[in-house]
C-alpha positions as CSV (number, residue, x, y, z in Angstrom):
1,M,77.5,95.6,-141.2
2,K,76.9,93.0,-143.8
3,K,79.4,91.6,-146.3
4,V,78.7,92.3,-150.0
5,L,79.9,89.8,-152.6
6,F,79.6,90.2,-156.4
7,R,78.6,87.1,-158.4
8,C,80.0,87.6,-161.9
9,V,78.9,84.4,-163.7
10,P,79.2,84.5,-166.7
11,Y,82.5,86.5,-166.4
12,D,82.5,90.2,-167.3
13,K,85.8,92.1,-166.9
14,D,84.2,95.6,-166.8
15,A,81.7,94.4,-164.1
16,V,84.5,93.0,-162.0
17,T,86.4,96.3,-162.2
18,L,83.4,98.2,-161.1
19,A,82.8,95.7,-158.2
20,L,86.4,96.2,-157.0
21,E,86.1,100.0,-157.2
22,S,82.8,99.8,-155.3
23,G,84.5,98.1,-152.4
24,V,82.9,94.6,-152.4
25,D,84.2,92.1,-149.8
26,G,84.6,89.4,-152.4
27,L,83.8,88.0,-155.8
28,V,82.4,84.8,-157.1
29,V,83.7,84.1,-160.7
30,P,84.1,81.1,-163.0
31,A,87.0,78.9,-161.9
32,G,89.1,79.9,-164.9
33,H,89.2,83.5,-163.9
34,V,90.0,83.2,-160.2
35,Q,93.7,83.8,-160.5
36,E,93.2,86.7,-162.9
37,V,90.8,88.5,-160.6
38,A,92.8,87.7,-157.5
39,S,95.8,89.6,-159.1
40,L,93.7,92.8,-159.4
41,A,93.2,93.7,-155.7
42,R,93.5,92.2,-152.2
43,C,90.0,90.7,-152.1
44,T,88.5,87.3,-151.5
45,V,87.9,85.5,-154.9
46,V,85.9,82.3,-155.0
47,A,85.2,79.9,-157.8
48,D,81.5,79.6,-158.5
49,E,81.8,75.8,-158.2
50,D,83.1,76.2,-154.6
51,M,80.1,78.5,-153.8
52,P,77.2,77.1,-155.7
53,C,74.1,79.2,-156.3
54,I,71.1,77.0,-155.3
55,L,67.4,77.7,-156.0
56,L,65.0,76.9,-153.2
57,Q,62.1,75.4,-155.1
58,E,60.8,73.0,-152.5
59,K,61.4,71.8,-148.9
60,A,64.0,69.3,-150.0
61,D,66.1,72.1,-151.4
62,E,66.0,73.9,-148.1
63,E,67.0,70.8,-146.2
64,N,69.9,70.1,-148.6
65,V,71.2,73.7,-148.1
66,A,70.9,73.3,-144.4
67,R,73.0,70.1,-144.5
68,M,75.6,71.9,-146.6
69,L,75.8,74.8,-144.2
70,Q,76.1,72.6,-141.2
71,Q,79.0,70.9,-143.0
72,G,80.8,74.2,-143.3
73,R,80.2,74.6,-147.0
74,S,79.5,77.9,-148.7
75,V,76.3,78.3,-150.6
76,I,74.4,81.2,-152.2
77,L,70.6,81.2,-152.1
78,A,69.6,82.0,-155.7
79,R,67.2,84.9,-156.4
80,G,63.6,83.8,-155.8
81,W,64.2,82.9,-152.2
82,E,61.4,83.5,-149.8
83,I,61.6,84.8,-146.3
84,I,60.4,81.7,-144.4
85,P,63.0,79.3,-145.8
86,V,65.7,81.9,-145.2
87,E,64.5,82.3,-141.6
88,N,64.7,78.5,-141.2
89,L,68.3,78.5,-142.5
90,L,69.3,81.3,-140.3
91,A,68.2,79.2,-137.3
92,V,70.8,76.6,-138.2
93,S,73.7,78.7,-139.5
94,D,75.2,82.2,-139.2
95,N,76.7,81.9,-142.7
96,V,73.7,82.4,-145.0
97,V,74.3,84.3,-148.2
98,A,71.4,85.5,-150.4
99,E,71.6,86.5,-154.1
100,V,70.1,89.9,-154.8
101,A,69.7,92.1,-157.9
102,S,68.6,95.4,-156.4
103,L,69.0,97.7,-153.4
104,E,65.4,96.8,-152.3
105,E,66.2,93.1,-152.3
106,A,69.4,93.7,-150.4
107,R,67.6,95.6,-147.7
108,L,65.1,92.8,-147.4
109,A,67.7,90.2,-147.1
110,A,69.6,92.2,-144.5
111,G,66.6,92.7,-142.3
112,I,65.2,89.1,-142.1
113,L,64.7,88.2,-138.4
114,E,66.2,91.6,-137.7
115,R,69.8,90.3,-137.9
116,G,69.5,89.4,-141.6
117,V,71.8,87.2,-143.7
118,S,75.5,87.3,-143.2
119,A,76.2,88.5,-146.8
120,V,74.4,89.3,-150.0
121,A,75.8,88.2,-153.4
122,V,74.9,90.8,-156.0
123,S,74.1,89.3,-159.4
124,A,75.2,90.8,-162.7
125,R,71.6,92.1,-163.1
126,G,72.2,94.3,-160.0
127,V,75.5,95.8,-161.2
128,E,74.0,99.3,-161.7
129,E,72.9,99.4,-158.0
130,L,76.1,97.8,-156.7
131,K,77.6,101.0,-155.3
132,D,74.4,101.9,-153.5
133,I,74.1,98.4,-152.1
134,V,77.7,98.5,-150.8
135,K,77.2,102.0,-149.3
136,E,74.0,101.0,-147.5
137,L,75.0,97.6,-146.2
138,K,78.6,98.2,-145.4
139,L,78.6,101.9,-144.3
140,S,75.1,102.6,-142.9
141,Q,74.5,101.8,-139.2
142,G,70.9,102.8,-139.2
143,T,69.6,105.9,-137.4
144,L,70.2,107.1,-133.9
145,E,67.8,109.3,-131.9
146,L,69.4,112.7,-131.2
147,V,67.6,115.1,-128.8
148,P,68.0,118.8,-128.1
149,A,70.0,119.7,-125.0
150,T,70.3,123.1,-123.4
151,V,73.8,124.4,-122.7
152,T,74.1,125.2,-119.0
153,A,77.7,126.3,-118.7
154,V,80.9,126.9,-120.8
155,S,84.1,127.4,-118.8
156,A,87.8,127.3,-119.3
157,A,89.4,124.0,-118.2
158,G,93.1,124.5,-118.5
159,L,95.4,122.5,-120.7
160,G,94.8,118.9,-121.7
161,H,95.6,116.3,-124.4
162,R,93.0,116.5,-127.1
163,V,92.4,114.1,-130.0
164,C,92.0,115.1,-133.6
165,V,90.5,112.2,-135.6
166,D,91.5,112.5,-139.2
167,T,89.4,110.1,-141.3
168,M,89.6,108.8,-144.8
169,S,86.1,110.3,-145.6
170,L,84.9,113.8,-146.4
171,M,82.1,114.8,-144.1
172,R,79.5,117.5,-144.6
173,T,78.0,120.3,-142.4
174,G,76.1,118.9,-139.5
175,Q,78.0,115.6,-139.5
176,G,80.6,114.4,-137.1
177,M,81.1,112.1,-134.1
178,L,79.3,111.6,-130.8
179,V,81.6,112.3,-127.9
180,G,81.2,112.9,-124.2
181,N,82.4,112.5,-120.6
182,S,79.8,109.8,-120.2
183,S,78.7,107.1,-122.6
184,A,75.2,107.8,-121.6
185,F,75.3,111.5,-122.7
186,T,77.3,112.3,-125.9
187,F,77.5,115.5,-127.9
188,L,77.5,115.7,-131.7
189,V,80.9,117.3,-132.5
190,N,80.8,118.7,-136.0
191,A,83.6,117.9,-138.4
192,E,85.9,120.8,-139.5
193,T,83.6,121.5,-142.5
194,E,83.5,125.3,-142.2
195,H,85.9,127.8,-143.6
196,N,87.1,130.9,-141.9
197,E,89.7,133.6,-142.8
198,Y,92.4,131.9,-140.7
199,V,92.1,128.2,-141.3
200,A,90.9,126.2,-144.3
201,A,88.1,123.6,-143.9
202,R,89.3,120.1,-143.2
203,P,86.1,118.1,-143.7
204,F,87.9,114.8,-143.1
205,R,88.7,115.8,-139.5
206,V,86.8,115.8,-136.2
207,N,88.6,117.7,-133.4
208,A,86.8,115.3,-131.0
209,G,87.9,116.3,-127.5
210,A,90.0,115.1,-124.5
211,V,91.7,111.8,-124.5
212,H,89.5,110.4,-121.7
213,A,86.2,111.1,-123.6
214,Y,84.0,108.3,-124.9
215,A,83.2,108.1,-128.6
216,V,80.2,106.2,-129.9
217,M,81.4,103.5,-132.3
218,P,79.8,101.1,-134.8
219,G,78.0,98.1,-133.5
220,D,76.5,99.9,-130.5
221,R,79.9,100.2,-128.8
222,T,82.0,103.0,-127.3
223,T,85.7,103.6,-126.9
224,Y,88.0,106.1,-125.4
225,L,89.3,108.7,-127.9
226,E,92.8,107.9,-126.8
227,E,92.4,104.3,-128.0
228,L,91.7,105.3,-131.7
229,S,94.4,104.6,-134.2
230,A,94.9,104.3,-138.0
231,G,92.6,101.7,-139.5
232,T,89.9,102.0,-136.7
233,E,86.4,102.3,-138.0
234,V,84.4,105.1,-136.3
235,L,80.8,106.0,-136.3
236,V,79.9,109.2,-138.2
237,V,76.5,110.8,-137.4
238,D,74.6,113.7,-138.9
239,H,72.1,116.0,-137.4
240,T,69.2,113.8,-138.5
241,G,70.6,110.8,-136.7
242,A,71.7,109.1,-139.9
243,T,74.9,107.1,-139.4
244,G,77.8,105.8,-141.4
245,I,81.3,104.4,-141.0
246,A,84.5,106.2,-141.6
247,T,88.0,104.7,-141.3
248,V,90.6,106.6,-139.2
249,G,93.7,107.6,-141.3
250,R,95.5,109.3,-138.5
251,V,95.1,110.4,-134.9
252,K,96.7,113.6,-133.6
253,V,97.1,114.0,-129.8
254,E,98.4,117.4,-128.7
255,V,98.3,119.6,-125.6
256,R,95.8,122.4,-126.1
257,P,93.7,124.8,-124.0
258,M,90.4,123.2,-123.2
259,L,86.8,124.2,-122.5
260,L,84.3,122.3,-120.4
261,V,80.8,122.4,-121.9
262,R,77.8,121.3,-119.8
263,A,74.3,120.6,-121.0
264,R,70.9,119.3,-119.8
265,V,68.1,117.3,-121.4
266,Q,64.6,117.5,-120.0
267,G,62.6,114.3,-120.6
268,P,58.9,114.1,-121.2
269,D,58.4,113.1,-117.5
270,G,60.1,116.4,-116.4
271,Q,63.3,114.7,-115.2
272,C,66.6,116.2,-116.3
273,T,69.7,114.4,-117.5
274,E,73.0,116.2,-117.5
275,G,76.2,115.7,-119.4
276,A,79.5,117.3,-120.2
277,V,82.3,117.2,-122.7
278,F,85.9,118.7,-122.8
279,L,86.7,120.4,-126.2
280,Q,89.6,122.4,-127.4
281,N,89.2,126.2,-126.9
282,A,89.3,127.2,-130.5
283,E,86.9,128.7,-133.1
284,T,87.1,125.8,-135.4
285,I,85.6,123.3,-132.9
286,R,81.9,123.2,-133.3
287,L,78.9,121.5,-131.8
288,V,75.6,121.2,-133.8
289,R,72.4,123.1,-133.4
290,T,69.0,121.4,-133.7
291,D,68.6,122.8,-137.3
292,G,71.9,121.1,-138.3
293,T,74.0,124.2,-138.4
294,P,77.4,124.2,-136.5
295,V,78.1,126.5,-133.6
296,S,81.6,127.3,-132.4
297,V,82.4,126.5,-128.8
298,V,83.9,130.0,-128.6
299,A,80.5,131.5,-129.4
300,L,78.5,128.9,-127.4
301,K,76.5,130.4,-124.5
302,E,74.2,129.3,-121.7
303,G,70.7,128.6,-123.1
304,D,71.8,127.6,-126.6
305,E,70.3,124.3,-127.8
306,I,72.6,121.6,-129.3
307,L,72.1,118.0,-130.4
308,V,73.1,115.2,-128.1
309,R,72.4,111.5,-127.6
310,T,71.3,110.0,-124.3
311,D,71.5,106.4,-123.4
312,A,70.4,104.6,-120.2
313,A,72.7,101.6,-120.6
314,G,76.0,101.3,-118.8
315,R,79.2,100.2,-120.5
316,H,81.9,97.7,-119.7
317,F,84.9,97.7,-122.1
318,G,82.7,99.5,-124.5
319,M,79.9,96.9,-124.5
320,R,76.4,97.6,-123.4
321,I,75.5,96.1,-120.0
322,S,72.5,96.3,-117.6
323,E,74.1,97.9,-114.6
324,E,73.8,101.2,-112.7
325,I,76.9,103.3,-113.5
326,R,77.4,107.0,-112.6
327,E,79.9,109.0,-114.6
328,E,80.2,112.7,-113.7
C-alpha cells in the first residue's frame, strides 16, 4: 500500500477539501496555509519549502536528490521524472516520492522495480483523478488467483465461538474474505450481501468462521480470526480475485452451531489438495460459486464447486516462510 500526498501549490481551498475527503495521507501546501489546513482534519501537512519539488534534468540533479535523501530530507521528484533515475534513487533510499498528475502516472511510479516509490504526490493537475488514485494505491492489493474446489463433505460440528467481522465498507455480491483451517487452503466467504425474508442484508459484515481459523490479510500475511479488532485492516476479495482493504469497525464473537465444510482441488498434475473450514450453521452464511454467485452453507452439498485459494508456503506468526508445515 502506497502513501498518497496532495501537492496544492499554489493554494486552492476547494482542492484541499476534496483531497481530505478523498483520504490522502498528507498535503503539501504553501507555508502560510499549513496551520489552516492542519486544523481541518488529522492529517500530515507539510510546507512546500520543507518538501521541495525538484526536477531531474541532468545527472547532477539526481546526485543532489540522492544526497538529500541520505541526509533524511524529504523531496518530491517533479513530473517529468524518468524510470532509470528513479530506480537509482530507490537503490539509496526507501523514501522516494514522485509527483504525478494522473492515475496512469501513479501506477507507473508505484510499479518501478516492482516495489515502487514510497509515495506519490498528486499535483493540482491531477485533482480530477485524485479519488481514483487513492482508491487504487491505498486500497487495491492486486489480484489473487482463486481456483475451483469441489465440496467433499458438509457435516454438523457442534457449538463453537464464531467471529462476525463488521467492516466500515459496503461489499457486493461475490465479495468477502478468504478464511480456512489452513493458511494454505482458504475459502472465499461471501459478505452478508443477500436479502431473505427473515434477515436484512448486512453488506458490511462477513460471518467469517471459527475463532481459530486463518484469514488472509493485506501484505501477504495471515492472522487468526480471534485476533481481529476494531481498526484492523483486512483483505477483501471478490470472485475474480481482485482485492481491496476494509477496516474493521467491530468484531462479534458468539457461541453458535457450526458446520465443517471440506473441499478438494485437483491440480494440473492430477494431485489433490484438501482443505476445510468451520462456518456457522445458518442460511445467511455463504461461500462463492465459480460464477461469483453465493451459495448458502445450508444448501451446500457434495460435488458443488466453490472458489478457494491455495498456497504452498508455510506461515510463522502470519508471515510467509519456506518450511514444510501440515495443518489438518
